[in-house]
All heavy atoms as a GROMACS GRO file, in nm:
protein
  586
    1MET      N    1   8.601   1.354  -8.040
    1MET     CA    2   8.652   1.221  -8.007
    1MET      C    3   8.804   1.224  -8.000
    1MET      O    4   8.867   1.302  -8.070
    1MET     CB    5   8.611   1.121  -8.115
    1MET     CG    6   8.475   1.061  -8.099
    1MET     SD    7   8.450   0.920  -8.204
    1MET     CE    8   8.357   0.994  -8.336
    2CYS      N    9   8.861   1.136  -7.920
    2CYS     CA   10   9.006   1.127  -7.913
    2CYS      C   11   9.057   1.038  -8.027
    2CYS      O   12   8.981   0.967  -8.092
    2CYS     CB   13   9.049   1.072  -7.778
    2CYS     SG   14   9.009   0.900  -7.751
    3VAL      N   15   9.186   1.046  -8.051
    3VAL     CA   16   9.248   0.970  -8.159
    3VAL      C   17   9.220   0.820  -8.143
    3VAL      O   18   9.184   0.753  -8.240
    3VAL     CB   19   9.400   0.998  -8.165
    3VAL    CG1   20   9.470   0.904  -8.262
    3VAL    CG2   21   9.426   1.143  -8.203
    4SER      N   22   9.235   0.769  -8.022
    4SER     CA   23   9.212   0.626  -7.999
    4SER      C   24   9.069   0.586  -8.033
    4SER      O   25   9.045   0.479  -8.091
    4SER     CB   26   9.244   0.588  -7.854
    4SER     OG   27   9.380   0.607  -7.826
    5LYS      N   28   8.973   0.670  -7.998
    5LYS     CA   29   8.833   0.637  -8.028
    5LYS      C   30   8.808   0.643  -8.178
    5LYS      O   31   8.742   0.556  -8.234
    5LYS     CB   32   8.738   0.730  -7.955
    5LYS     CG   33   8.593   0.688  -7.972
    5LYS     CD   34   8.502   0.757  -7.876
    5LYS     CE   35   8.362   0.703  -7.892
    5LYS     NZ   36   8.270   0.761  -7.796
    6ASN      N   37   8.863   0.744  -8.245
    6ASN     CA   38   8.849   0.754  -8.391
    6ASN      C   39   8.910   0.631  -8.459
    6ASN      O   40   8.852   0.574  -8.551
    6ASN     CB   41   8.915   0.881  -8.443
    6ASN     CG   42   8.845   1.007  -8.397
    6ASN    OD1   43   8.728   1.005  -8.362
    6ASN    ND2   44   8.917   1.117  -8.396
    7LEU      N   45   9.026   0.591  -8.411
    7LEU     CA   46   9.092   0.473  -8.466
    7LEU      C   47   9.012   0.347  -8.436
    7LEU      O   48   9.000   0.257  -8.520
    7LEU     CB   49   9.233   0.463  -8.408
    7LEU     CG   50   9.328   0.362  -8.468
    7LEU    CD1   51   9.340   0.376  -8.619
    7LEU    CD2   52   9.464   0.375  -8.404
    8SER      N   53   8.952   0.342  -8.319
    8SER     CA   54   8.869   0.229  -8.280
    8SER      C   55   8.752   0.211  -8.377
    8SER      O   56   8.721   0.099  -8.420
    8SER     CB   57   8.817   0.251  -8.138
    8SER     OG   58   8.723   0.153  -8.104
    9VAL      N   59   8.688   0.321  -8.412
    9VAL     CA   60   8.576   0.317  -8.507
    9VAL      C   61   8.625   0.264  -8.642
    9VAL      O   62   8.561   0.179  -8.704
    9VAL     CB   63   8.512   0.457  -8.521
    9VAL    CG1   64   8.412   0.461  -8.635
    9VAL    CG2   65   8.445   0.496  -8.390
   10TYR      N   66   8.740   0.311  -8.687
   10TYR     CA   67   8.799   0.268  -8.814
   10TYR      C   68   8.825   0.117  -8.813
   10TYR      O   69   8.790   0.045  -8.907
   10TYR     CB   70   8.929   0.345  -8.838
   10TYR     CG   71   9.001   0.309  -8.964
   10TYR    CD1   72   8.974   0.376  -9.083
   10TYR    CD2   73   9.099   0.210  -8.967
   10TYR    CE1   74   9.041   0.345  -9.201
   10TYR    CE2   75   9.166   0.178  -9.082
   10TYR     CZ   76   9.137   0.245  -9.200
   10TYR     OH   77   9.204   0.213  -9.316
   11VAL      N   78   8.887   0.069  -8.704
   11VAL     CA   79   8.920  -0.074  -8.692
   11VAL      C   80   8.793  -0.159  -8.693
   11VAL      O   81   8.787  -0.262  -8.760
   11VAL     CB   82   9.003  -0.097  -8.563
   11VAL    CG1   83   9.012  -0.244  -8.528
   11VAL    CG2   84   9.142  -0.038  -8.580
   12LYS      N   85   8.691  -0.115  -8.621
   12LYS     CA   86   8.566  -0.192  -8.616
   12LYS      C   87   8.497  -0.196  -8.752
   12LYS      O   88   8.454  -0.303  -8.797
   12LYS     CB   89   8.471  -0.134  -8.513
   12LYS     CG   90   8.343  -0.215  -8.504
   12LYS     CD   91   8.250  -0.168  -8.399
   12LYS     CE   92   8.128  -0.262  -8.402
   12LYS     NZ   93   8.029  -0.228  -8.306
   13LYS      N   94   8.488  -0.081  -8.819
   13LYS     CA   95   8.421  -0.076  -8.949
   13LYS      C   96   8.487  -0.168  -9.051
   13LYS      O   97   8.420  -0.222  -9.138
   13LYS     CB   98   8.421   0.067  -9.004
   13LYS     CG   99   8.318   0.156  -8.942
   13LYS     CD  100   8.318   0.293  -9.008
   13LYS     CE  101   8.215   0.384  -8.947
   13LYS     NZ  102   8.216   0.518  -9.009
   14ARG      N  103   8.616  -0.183  -9.040
   14ARG     CA  104   8.689  -0.265  -9.137
   14ARG      C  105   8.710  -0.409  -9.091
   14ARG      O  106   8.771  -0.488  -9.160
   14ARG     CB  107   8.821  -0.199  -9.171
   14ARG     CG  108   8.793  -0.082  -9.266
   14ARG     CD  109   8.900   0.019  -9.271
   14ARG     NE  110   8.863   0.130  -9.357
   14ARG     CZ  111   8.775   0.225  -9.326
   14ARG    NH1  112   8.711   0.222  -9.213
   14ARG    NH2  113   8.749   0.324  -9.410
   15GLY      N  114   8.662  -0.441  -8.972
   15GLY     CA  115   8.673  -0.578  -8.922
   15GLY      C  116   8.816  -0.624  -8.902
   15GLY      O  117   8.848  -0.741  -8.925
   16ILE      N  118   8.901  -0.533  -8.858
   16ILE     CA  119   9.043  -0.565  -8.841
   16ILE      C  120   9.061  -0.645  -8.712
   16ILE      O  121   9.007  -0.610  -8.607
   16ILE     CB  122   9.126  -0.436  -8.840
   16ILE    CG1  123   9.116  -0.373  -8.979
   16ILE    CG2  124   9.271  -0.463  -8.803
   16ILE    CD1  125   9.161  -0.231  -8.987
   17ASN      N  126   9.136  -0.752  -8.720
   17ASN     CA  127   9.159  -0.841  -8.608
   17ASN      C  128   9.267  -0.783  -8.517
   17ASN      O  129   9.381  -0.766  -8.559
   17ASN     CB  130   9.201  -0.978  -8.662
   17ASN     CG  131   9.218  -1.080  -8.554
   17ASN    OD1  132   9.305  -1.068  -8.469
   17ASN    ND2  133   9.135  -1.184  -8.559
   18ILE      N  134   9.230  -0.754  -8.392
   18ILE     CA  135   9.325  -0.694  -8.298
   18ILE      C  136   9.437  -0.790  -8.263
   18ILE      O  137   9.551  -0.748  -8.243
   18ILE     CB  138   9.251  -0.643  -8.172
   18ILE    CG1  139   9.166  -0.520  -8.211
   18ILE    CG2  140   9.348  -0.606  -8.061
   18ILE    CD1  141   9.087  -0.459  -8.098
   19SER      N  142   9.409  -0.919  -8.257
   19SER     CA  143   9.515  -1.016  -8.226
   19SER      C  144   9.620  -1.019  -8.337
   19SER      O  145   9.740  -1.023  -8.308
   19SER     CB  146   9.456  -1.156  -8.207
   19SER     OG  147   9.374  -1.158  -8.092
   20ALA      N  148   9.576  -1.015  -8.462
   20ALA     CA  149   9.671  -1.012  -8.574
   20ALA      C  150   9.752  -0.882  -8.571
   20ALA      O  151   9.873  -0.883  -8.597
   20ALA     CB  152   9.597  -1.026  -8.706
   21MET      N  153   9.685  -0.771  -8.540
   21MET     CA  154   9.754  -0.643  -8.531
   21MET      C  155   9.859  -0.648  -8.420
   21MET      O  156   9.970  -0.597  -8.436
   21MET     CB  157   9.654  -0.530  -8.505
   21MET     CG  158   9.717  -0.393  -8.504
   21MET     SD  159   9.605  -0.261  -8.450
   21MET     CE  160   9.465  -0.282  -8.559
   22SER      N  161   9.824  -0.709  -8.309
   22SER     CA  162   9.916  -0.721  -8.197
   22SER      C  163  10.042  -0.798  -8.238
   22SER      O  164  10.154  -0.755  -8.208
   22SER     CB  165   9.847  -0.793  -8.081
   22SER     OG  166   9.939  -0.824  -7.980
   23ARG      N  167  10.023  -0.910  -8.304
   23ARG     CA  168  10.138  -0.990  -8.348
   23ARG      C  169  10.226  -0.912  -8.445
   23ARG      O  170  10.348  -0.917  -8.437
   23ARG     CB  171  10.090  -1.121  -8.411
   23ARG     CG  172  10.035  -1.220  -8.311
   23ARG     CD  173  10.008  -1.356  -8.375
   23ARG     NE  174   9.906  -1.352  -8.477
   23ARG     CZ  175   9.775  -1.360  -8.456
   23ARG    NH1  176   9.730  -1.373  -8.332
   23ARG    NH2  177   9.689  -1.356  -8.554
   24ALA      N  178  10.165  -0.839  -8.536
   24ALA     CA  179  10.241  -0.767  -8.639
   24ALA      C  180  10.312  -0.644  -8.585
   24ALA      O  181  10.416  -0.604  -8.638
   24ALA     CB  182  10.147  -0.726  -8.753
   25THR      N  183  10.257  -0.582  -8.480
   25THR     CA  184  10.313  -0.457  -8.429
   25THR      C  185  10.395  -0.475  -8.301
   25THR      O  186  10.460  -0.382  -8.256
   25THR     CB  187  10.202  -0.355  -8.398
   25THR    OG1  188  10.115  -0.410  -8.298
   25THR    CG2  189  10.123  -0.319  -8.523
   26ASP      N  190  10.391  -0.594  -8.243
   26ASP     CA  191  10.456  -0.621  -8.114
   26ASP      C  192  10.400  -0.535  -8.001
   26ASP      O  193  10.469  -0.505  -7.905
   26ASP     CB  194  10.608  -0.604  -8.122
   26ASP     CG  195  10.674  -0.712  -8.206
   26ASP    OD1  196  10.626  -0.828  -8.199
   26ASP    OD2  197  10.769  -0.682  -8.279
   27ILE      N  198  10.275  -0.495  -8.015
   27ILE     CA  199  10.204  -0.425  -7.907
   27ILE      C  200  10.115  -0.530  -7.841
   27ILE      O  201  10.038  -0.597  -7.911
   27ILE     CB  202  10.118  -0.309  -7.960
   27ILE    CG1  203  10.204  -0.206  -8.034
   27ILE    CG2  204  10.042  -0.243  -7.846
   27ILE    CD1  205  10.124  -0.100  -8.108
   28PRO      N  206  10.125  -0.546  -7.710
   28PRO     CA  207  10.043  -0.649  -7.644
   28PRO      C  208   9.894  -0.634  -7.678
   28PRO      O  209   9.841  -0.524  -7.684
   28PRO     CB  210  10.068  -0.625  -7.496
   28PRO     CG  211  10.203  -0.559  -7.491
   28PRO     CD  212  10.210  -0.475  -7.614
   29ARG      N  213   9.830  -0.748  -7.699
   29ARG     CA  214   9.688  -0.750  -7.734
   29ARG      C  215   9.605  -0.677  -7.629
   29ARG      O  216   9.512  -0.605  -7.661
   29ARG     CB  217   9.641  -0.895  -7.750
   29ARG     CG  218   9.497  -0.907  -7.796
   29ARG     CD  219   9.447  -1.050  -7.778
   29ARG     NE  220   9.303  -1.057  -7.774
   29ARG     CZ  221   9.224  -1.009  -7.678
   29ARG    NH1  222   9.276  -0.945  -7.576
   29ARG    NH2  223   9.094  -1.022  -7.684
   30SER      N  224   9.641  -0.695  -7.503
   30SER     CA  225   9.565  -0.630  -7.396
   30SER      C  226   9.571  -0.477  -7.407
   30SER      O  227   9.471  -0.409  -7.382
   30SER     CB  228   9.616  -0.674  -7.259
   30SER     OG  229   9.753  -0.641  -7.244
   31ILE      N  230   9.684  -0.425  -7.448
   31ILE     CA  231   9.699  -0.280  -7.466
   31ILE      C  232   9.611  -0.234  -7.582
   31ILE      O  233   9.540  -0.134  -7.571
   31ILE     CB  234   9.846  -0.242  -7.492
   31ILE    CG1  235   9.934  -0.276  -7.372
   31ILE    CG2  236   9.861  -0.097  -7.533
   31ILE    CD1  237   9.905  -0.198  -7.247
   32LEU      N  238   9.617  -0.306  -7.693
   32LEU     CA  239   9.535  -0.269  -7.808
   32LEU      C  240   9.387  -0.278  -7.774
   32LEU      O  241   9.308  -0.192  -7.813
   32LEU     CB  242   9.568  -0.357  -7.929
   32LEU     CG  243   9.704  -0.332  -7.993
   32LEU    CD1  244   9.728  -0.434  -8.104
   32LEU    CD2  245   9.714  -0.191  -8.046
   33HIS      N  246   9.352  -0.381  -7.699
   33HIS     CA  247   9.210  -0.396  -7.660
   33HIS      C  248   9.164  -0.278  -7.575
   33HIS      O  249   9.057  -0.222  -7.598
   33HIS     CB  250   9.189  -0.527  -7.586
   33HIS     CG  251   9.048  -0.547  -7.542
   33HIS    ND1  252   8.948  -0.582  -7.630
   33HIS    CD2  253   8.988  -0.533  -7.421
   33HIS    CE1  254   8.833  -0.589  -7.564
   33HIS    NE2  255   8.856  -0.559  -7.437
   34MET      N  256   9.246  -0.238  -7.477
   34MET     CA  257   9.208  -0.126  -7.389
   34MET      C  258   9.203   0.007  -7.466
   34MET      O  259   9.133   0.099  -7.425
   34MET     CB  260   9.307  -0.112  -7.274
   34MET     CG  261   9.295  -0.222  -7.171
   34MET     SD  262   9.399  -0.197  -7.024
   34MET     CE  263   9.562  -0.203  -7.093
   35SER      N  264   9.275   0.015  -7.576
   35SER     CA  265   9.279   0.139  -7.653
   35SER      C  266   9.179   0.141  -7.768
   35SER      O  267   9.127   0.247  -7.802
   35SER     CB  268   9.419   0.160  -7.710
   35SER     OG  269   9.513   0.171  -7.608
   36LEU      N  270   9.153   0.026  -7.828
   36LEU     CA  271   9.077   0.023  -7.953
   36LEU      C  272   8.943  -0.049  -7.948
   36LEU      O  273   8.866  -0.038  -8.042
   36LEU     CB  274   9.163  -0.040  -8.064
   36LEU     CG  275   9.295   0.029  -8.093
   36LEU    CD1  276   9.373  -0.048  -8.199
   36LEU    CD2  277   9.272   0.173  -8.136
   37SER      N  278   8.917  -0.122  -7.844
   37SER     CA  279   8.792  -0.196  -7.839
   37SER      C  280   8.673  -0.101  -7.828
   37SER      O  281   8.673  -0.009  -7.746
   37SER     CB  282   8.791  -0.292  -7.721
   37SER     OG  283   8.664  -0.354  -7.709
   38THR      N  284   8.573  -0.124  -7.908
   38THR     CA  285   8.453  -0.041  -7.901
   38THR      C  286   8.371  -0.074  -7.777
   38THR      O  287   8.282   0.002  -7.742
   38THR     CB  288   8.366  -0.059  -8.027
   38THR    OG1  289   8.339  -0.198  -8.045
   38THR    CG2  290   8.435  -0.003  -8.148
   39ALA      N  291   8.402  -0.184  -7.710
   39ALA     CA  292   8.332  -0.221  -7.587
   39ALA      C  293   8.383  -0.139  -7.468
   39ALA      O  294   8.317  -0.131  -7.365
   39ALA     CB  295   8.350  -0.369  -7.558
   40VAL      N  296   8.498  -0.074  -7.484
   40VAL     CA  297   8.557   0.006  -7.377
   40VAL      C  298   8.491   0.143  -7.376
   40VAL      O  299   8.477   0.207  -7.479
   40VAL     CB  300   8.709   0.019  -7.398
   40VAL    CG1  301   8.770   0.111  -7.295
   40VAL    CG2  302   8.776  -0.117  -7.395
   41THR      N  303   8.451   0.188  -7.259
   41THR     CA  304   8.391   0.322  -7.249
   41THR      C  305   8.501   0.427  -7.254
   41THR      O  306   8.618   0.397  -7.230
   41THR     CB  307   8.313   0.338  -7.117
   41THR    OG1  308   8.406   0.332  -7.008
   41THR    CG2  309   8.205   0.234  -7.102
   42ASP      N  310   8.464   0.550  -7.285
   42ASP     CA  311   8.562   0.658  -7.295
   42ASP      C  312   8.639   0.675  -7.164
   42ASP      O  313   8.757   0.707  -7.166
   42ASP     CB  314   8.495   0.789  -7.334
   42ASP     CG  315   8.456   0.791  -7.482
   42ASP    OD1  316   8.511   0.711  -7.560
   42ASP    OD2  317   8.370   0.873  -7.517
   43GLN      N  318   8.573   0.654  -7.051
   43GLN     CA  319   8.640   0.671  -6.922
   43GLN      C  320   8.746   0.565  -6.898
   43GLN      O  321   8.843   0.588  -6.829
   43GLN     CB  322   8.538   0.667  -6.809
   43GLN     CG  323   8.447   0.788  -6.809
   43GLN     CD  324   8.342   0.778  -6.700
   43GLN    OE1  325   8.312   0.670  -6.650
   43GLN    NE2  326   8.286   0.892  -6.663
   44LYS      N  327   8.728   0.447  -6.956
   44LYS     CA  328   8.824   0.338  -6.937
   44LYS      C  329   8.921   0.325  -7.054
   44LYS      O  330   9.015   0.248  -7.045
   44LYS     CB  331   8.749   0.206  -6.919
   44LYS     CG  332   8.666   0.200  -6.794
   44LYS     CD  333   8.596   0.066  -6.782
   44LYS     CE  334   8.509   0.060  -6.659
   44LYS     NZ  335   8.441  -0.069  -6.648
   45ARG      N  336   8.898   0.397  -7.161
   45ARG     CA  337   8.983   0.385  -7.279
   45ARG      C  338   9.125   0.433  -7.248
   45ARG      O  339   9.145   0.538  -7.192
   45ARG     CB  340   8.926   0.466  -7.395
   45ARG     CG  341   8.999   0.443  -7.526
   45ARG     CD  342   8.935   0.519  -7.641
   45ARG     NE  343   8.792   0.497  -7.650
   45ARG     CZ  344   8.736   0.391  -7.708
   45ARG    NH1  345   8.810   0.298  -7.760
   45ARG    NH2  346   8.605   0.379  -7.711
   46ARG      N  347   9.223   0.354  -7.286
   46ARG     CA  348   9.363   0.390  -7.268
   46ARG      C  349   9.411   0.457  -7.396
   46ARG      O  350   9.411   0.395  -7.501
   46ARG     CB  351   9.445   0.265  -7.242
   46ARG     CG  352   9.594   0.290  -7.229
   46ARG     CD  353   9.670   0.158  -7.238
   46ARG     NE  354   9.812   0.178  -7.241
   46ARG     CZ  355   9.883   0.200  -7.350
   46ARG    NH1  356   9.824   0.205  -7.468
   46ARG    NH2  357  10.012   0.215  -7.345
   47PRO      N  358   9.456   0.583  -7.387
   47PRO     CA  359   9.507   0.647  -7.508
   47PRO      C  360   9.631   0.573  -7.559
   47PRO      O  361   9.712   0.526  -7.480
   47PRO     CB  362   9.544   0.788  -7.462
   47PRO     CG  363   9.473   0.808  -7.334
   47PRO     CD  364   9.457   0.672  -7.271
   48LEU      N  365   9.643   0.562  -7.688
   48LEU     CA  366   9.763   0.502  -7.746
   48LEU      C  367   9.881   0.596  -7.726
   48LEU      O  368   9.867   0.717  -7.740
   48LEU     CB  369   9.744   0.479  -7.897
   48LEU     CG  370   9.653   0.365  -7.937
   48LEU    CD1  371   9.625   0.371  -8.086
   48LEU    CD2  372   9.715   0.231  -7.901
   49LYS      N  373   9.996   0.539  -7.694
   49LYS     CA  374  10.119   0.619  -7.687
   49LYS      C  375  10.160   0.652  -7.830
   49LYS      O  376  10.118   0.585  -7.926
   49LYS     CB  377  10.228   0.540  -7.615
   49LYS     CG  378  10.196   0.517  -7.469
   49LYS     CD  379  10.306   0.444  -7.400
   49LYS     CE  380  10.272   0.423  -7.254
   49LYS     NZ  381  10.374   0.346  -7.184
   50ASP      N  382  10.242   0.754  -7.843
   50ASP     CA  383  10.283   0.799  -7.977
   50ASP      C  384  10.342   0.686  -8.061
   50ASP      O  385  10.304   0.668  -8.177
   50ASP     CB  386  10.385   0.913  -7.966
   50ASP     CG  387  10.329   1.036  -7.899
   50ASP    OD1  388  10.206   1.048  -7.891
   50ASP    OD2  389  10.410   1.119  -7.855
   51ASP      N  390  10.435   0.611  -8.003
   51ASP     CA  391  10.500   0.504  -8.080
   51ASP      C  392  10.401   0.394  -8.116
   51ASP      O  393  10.409   0.334  -8.224
   51ASP     CB  394  10.621   0.448  -8.006
   51ASP     CG  395  10.588   0.387  -7.870
   51ASP    OD1  396  10.500   0.441  -7.801
   51ASP    OD2  397  10.652   0.287  -7.834
   52GLU      N  398  10.304   0.368  -8.028
   52GLU     CA  399  10.202   0.268  -8.057
   52GLU      C  400  10.113   0.314  -8.172
   52GLU      O  401  10.081   0.236  -8.262
   52GLU     CB  402  10.116   0.241  -7.934
   52GLU     CG  403  10.192   0.180  -7.818
   52GLU     CD  404  10.117   0.184  -7.687
   52GLU    OE1  405  10.016   0.257  -7.674
   52GLU    OE2  406  10.161   0.113  -7.595
   53LEU      N  407  10.075   0.442  -8.169
   53LEU     CA  408   9.991   0.497  -8.275
   53LEU      C  409  10.061   0.484  -8.411
   53LEU      O  410  10.000   0.444  -8.510
   53LEU     CB  411   9.957   0.643  -8.247
   53LEU     CG  412   9.880   0.716  -8.357
   53LEU    CD1  413   9.742   0.654  -8.377
   53LEU    CD2  414   9.869   0.864  -8.325
   54ILE      N  415  10.190   0.516  -8.414
   54ILE     CA  416  10.266   0.508  -8.539
   54ILE      C  417  10.271   0.363  -8.589
   54ILE      O  418  10.248   0.336  -8.707
   54ILE     CB  419  10.408   0.564  -8.522
   54ILE    CG1  420  10.402   0.712  -8.483
   54ILE    CG2  421  10.492   0.542  -8.647
   54ILE    CD1  422  10.332   0.802  -8.580
   55LYS      N  423  10.297   0.269  -8.499
   55LYS     CA  424  10.302   0.127  -8.538
   55LYS      C  425  10.168   0.080  -8.593
   55LYS      O  426  10.162   0.010  -8.694
   55LYS     CB  427  10.342   0.039  -8.419
   55LYS     CG  428  10.487   0.049  -8.381
   55LYS     CD  429  10.514  -0.041  -8.260
   55LYS     CE  430  10.657  -0.035  -8.215
   55LYS     NZ  431  10.682  -0.124  -8.100
   56VAL      N  432  10.060   0.118  -8.525
   56VAL     CA  433   9.926   0.077  -8.568
   56VAL      C  434   9.895   0.137  -8.705
   56VAL      O  435   9.844   0.068  -8.794
   56VAL     CB  436   9.819   0.115  -8.464
   56VAL    CG1  437   9.679   0.102  -8.520
   56VAL    CG2  438   9.835   0.030  -8.338
   57CYS      N  439   9.925   0.264  -8.722
   57CYS     CA  440   9.897   0.330  -8.851
   57CYS      C  441   9.981   0.271  -8.964
   57CYS      O  442   9.933   0.257  -9.076
   57CYS     CB  443   9.917   0.481  -8.839
   57CYS     SG  444   9.785   0.559  -8.742
   58LYS      N  445  10.106   0.235  -8.934
   58LYS     CA  446  10.188   0.169  -9.036
   58LYS      C  447  10.127   0.034  -9.074
   58LYS      O  448  10.120  -0.001  -9.191
   58LYS     CB  449  10.331   0.150  -8.986
   58LYS     CG  450  10.413   0.277  -8.989
   58LYS     CD  451  10.550   0.255  -8.931
   58LYS     CE  452  10.650   0.235  -9.041
   58LYS     NZ  453  10.788   0.227  -8.989
   59TYR      N  454  10.080  -0.038  -8.973
   59TYR     CA  455  10.016  -0.168  -8.998
   59TYR      C  456   9.892  -0.151  -9.085
   59TYR      O  457   9.869  -0.228  -9.178
   59TYR     CB  458   9.979  -0.234  -8.864
   59TYR     CG  459   9.897  -0.359  -8.878
   59TYR    CD1  460   9.958  -0.480  -8.913
   59TYR    CD2  461   9.760  -0.358  -8.858
   59TYR    CE1  462   9.882  -0.596  -8.927
   59TYR    CE2  463   9.684  -0.473  -8.870
   59TYR     CZ  464   9.746  -0.591  -8.905
   59TYR     OH  465   9.671  -0.705  -8.920
   60LEU      N  466   9.814  -0.047  -9.055
   60LEU     CA  467   9.690  -0.022  -9.129
   60LEU      C  468   9.713   0.052  -9.260
   60LEU      O  469   9.620   0.065  -9.340
   60LEU     CB  470   9.593   0.060  -9.042
   60LEU     CG  471   9.547  -0.005  -8.912
   60LEU    CD1  472   9.467   0.095  -8.830
   60LEU    CD2  473   9.466  -0.130  -8.941
   61GLU      N  474   9.836   0.101  -9.279
   61GLU     CA  475   9.872   0.178  -9.398
   61GLU      C  476   9.784   0.302  -9.412
   61GLU      O  477   9.727   0.329  -9.517
   61GLU     CB  478   9.868   0.092  -9.524
   61GLU     CG  479   9.967  -0.023  -9.519
   61GLU     CD  480   9.962  -0.112  -9.641
   61GLU    OE1  481   9.870  -0.100  -9.725
   61GLU    OE2  482  10.054  -0.196  -9.654
   62VAL      N  483   9.774   0.377  -9.300
   62VAL     CA  484   9.696   0.501  -9.296
   62VAL      C  485   9.780   0.612  -9.233
   62VAL      O  486   9.877   0.585  -9.163
   62VAL     CB  487   9.563   0.485  -9.218
   62VAL    CG1  488   9.470   0.387  -9.286
   62VAL    CG2  489   9.590   0.443  -9.074
   63ASN      N  490   9.740   0.734  -9.256
   63ASN     CA  491   9.805   0.851  -9.200
   63ASN      C  492   9.750   0.876  -9.059
   63ASN      O  493   9.627   0.887  -9.044
   63ASN     CB  494   9.779   0.971  -9.290
   63ASN     CG  495   9.848   1.097  -9.245
   63ASN    OD1  496   9.884   1.115  -9.130
   63ASN    ND2  497   9.867   1.187  -9.339
   64PRO      N  498   9.834   0.890  -8.957
   64PRO     CA  499   9.782   0.917  -8.822
   64PRO      C  500   9.696   1.042  -8.815
   64PRO      O  501   9.603   1.049  -8.734
   64PRO     CB  502   9.909   0.935  -8.737
   64PRO     CG  503  10.018   0.870  -8.815
   64PRO     CD  504   9.979   0.878  -8.959
   65MET      N  505   9.721   1.138  -8.899
   65MET     CA  506   9.643   1.262  -8.897
   65MET      C  507   9.498   1.238  -8.938
   65MET      O  508   9.412   1.319  -8.908
   65MET     CB  509   9.706   1.367  -8.988
   65MET     CG  510   9.838   1.421  -8.934
   65MET     SD  511   9.824   1.489  -8.768
   65MET     CE  512   9.719   1.629  -8.799
   66ASP      N  513   9.471   1.126  -9.004
   66ASP     CA  514   9.334   1.093  -9.042
   66ASP      C  515   9.244   1.073  -8.919
   66ASP      O  516   9.121   1.081  -8.930
   66ASP     CB  517   9.329   0.965  -9.126
   66ASP     CG  518   9.392   0.983  -9.263
   66ASP    OD1  519   9.414   1.098  -9.305
   66ASP    OD2  520   9.421   0.880  -9.326
   67PHE      N  521   9.305   1.051  -8.803
   67PHE     CA  522   9.229   1.020  -8.683
   67PHE      C  523   9.227   1.135  -8.583
   67PHE      O  524   9.166   1.125  -8.478
   67PHE     CB  525   9.284   0.894  -8.617
   67PHE     CG  526   9.280   0.778  -8.713
   67PHE    CD1  527   9.395   0.737  -8.778
   67PHE    CD2  528   9.161   0.716  -8.744
   67PHE    CE1  529   9.392   0.632  -8.869
   67PHE    CE2  530   9.156   0.612  -8.834
   67PHE     CZ  531   9.272   0.569  -8.897
   68ALA      N  532   9.292   1.245  -8.618
   68ALA     CA  533   9.293   1.362  -8.530
   68ALA      C  534   9.159   1.433  -8.542
   68ALA      O  535   9.100   1.440  -8.649
   68ALA     CB  536   9.406   1.456  -8.570
   69ASP      N  537   9.112   1.485  -8.429
   69ASP     CA  538   8.989   1.564  -8.432
   69ASP      C  539   9.016   1.694  -8.505
   69ASP      O  540   9.120   1.756  -8.487
   69ASP     CB  541   8.940   1.593  -8.291
   69ASP     CG  542   8.865   1.477  -8.230
   69ASP    OD1  543   8.816   1.391  -8.304
   69ASP    OD2  544   8.856   1.472  -8.106
   70GLN      N  545   8.922   1.733  -8.585
   70GLN     CA  546   8.932   1.860  -8.656
   70GLN      C  547   8.845   1.962  -8.584
   70GLN      O  548   8.738   1.929  -8.536
   70GLN     CB  549   8.880   1.844  -8.801
   70GLN     CG  550   8.953   1.736  -8.879
   70GLN     CD  551   9.100   1.768  -8.900
   70GLN    OE1  552   9.135   1.881  -8.929
   70GLN    NE2  553   9.185   1.668  -8.883
   71GLY      N  554   8.890   2.085  -8.579
   71GLY     CA  555   8.809   2.191  -8.519
   71GLY      C  556   8.689   2.217  -8.608
   71GLY      O  557   8.672   2.156  -8.714
   72ALA      N  558   8.605   2.307  -8.570
   72ALA     CA  559   8.484   2.340  -8.647
   72ALA      C  560   8.519   2.380  -8.790
   72ALA      O  561   8.446   2.349  -8.882
   72ALA     CB  562   8.407   2.452  -8.578
   73GLU      N  563   8.636   2.446  -8.804
   73GLU     CA  564   8.675   2.488  -8.940
   73GLU      C  565   8.718   2.370  -9.027
   73GLU      O  566   8.717   2.378  -9.148
   73GLU     CB  567   8.789   2.591  -8.932
   73GLU     CG  568   8.920   2.537  -8.877
   73GLU     CD  569   8.926   2.527  -8.723
   73GLU    OE1  570   8.835   2.575  -8.655
   73GLU    OE2  571   9.024   2.469  -8.675
   74GLY      N  572   8.757   2.257  -8.964
   74GLY     CA  573   8.803   2.142  -9.041
   74GLY      C  574   8.691   2.048  -9.080
   74GLY      O  575   8.713   1.950  -9.149
   75ARG      N  576   8.570   2.074  -9.038
   75ARG     CA  577   8.460   1.981  -9.066
   75ARG      C  578   8.383   2.019  -9.185
   75ARG      O  579   8.362   2.117  -9.232
   75ARG     CB  580   8.368   1.973  -8.945
   75ARG     CG  581   8.437   1.904  -8.832
   75ARG     CD  582   8.347   1.888  -8.714
   75ARG     NE  583   8.426   1.822  -8.612
   75ARG     CZ  584   8.395   1.824  -8.485
   75ARG    NH1  585   8.289   1.887  -8.443
   75ARG    NH2  586   8.470   1.763  -8.398
   0.00000   0.00000   0.00000
């Protein structure tokens, strides 16, 4: 999975409000929706830009590396 999809799963499981995240991070809601909505298919998913990922992770108080795919040795 890509970082955006992994983060999307995290956001959904925790019931995090994308509109509130948008207001707190100054990332447009539409961008967050295209990147994090579980309704978006992988083909339509917009990867988060580096600065957006950092802002979202700061908002969520998580390490961005938590969402990186691990190779077979990391599982």
